[in-house]
C-alpha positions in Angstrom: 3.9 -0.3 5.1 4.4 -3.9 4.0 6.7 -4.9 1.2 3.8 -6.1 -1.0 2.2 -2.6 -0.9 5.2 -1.4 -2.9 5.2 -3.9 -5.6 4.3 -2.5 -9.0 1.7 -5.1 -10.1 -0.5 -2.6 -12.0 2.5 -1.0 -13.8 4.0 -4.5 -14.8 0.6 -5.5 -16.1 0.2 -2.6 -18.1 3.7 -3.0 -19.6 2.8 -6.7 -20.4 -0.5 -5.7 -22.2 1.1 -2.8 -23.9 4.0 -4.8 -25.4 1.7 -7.8 -26.4 -0.8 -5.5 -28.0 1.9 -3.6 -29.9 3.4 -6.9 -31.1 0.0 -8.1 -32.2 -0.9 -5.0 -34.0 2.4 -4.5 -35.8 3.4 -8.0 -36.5 0.2 -9.9 -36.4 1.3 -12.2 -33.6 2.1 -11.6 -29.9 5.2 -12.9 -28.2 4.1 -13.4 -24.5 7.5 -14.5 -23.4 9.2 -11.3 -24.5 6.5 -9.2 -23.0 6.6 -11.2 -19.7 10.4 -10.7 -19.4 10.2 -7.0 -20.2 7.3 -6.5 -17.6 9.1 -8.2 -15.0 12.3 -6.2 -15.7 10.2 -2.8 -15.7 8.5 -4.0 -12.4 11.9 -4.6 -10.8 13.3 -1.2 -11.9 10.2 0.5 -10.5 10.4 -1.3 -7.2 14.0 -0.4 -6.8 13.3 3.1 -7.7 10.5 3.4 -5.3 12.7 1.9 -2.5 15.5 4.3 -3.5 13.4 7.3 -3.4 11.7 6.3 -0.1 15.1 5.8 1.4 16.4 9.2 0.1 13.5 11.0 1.5 14.1 9.9 5.0 17.7 11.1 5.1 
């Protein structure tokens, strides 16, 4: 399996849309920079967790 198969693109996009939508509904304006940073951080966390769980299963 290639590295790109393990990238959490859908999850990161979901986090971005969720945060922007919540900001827009609650404050009346969206902050896409804050949403993008949070989405990238969540994506990195998910990718590391998937790598760690995959490595742990092999042992």
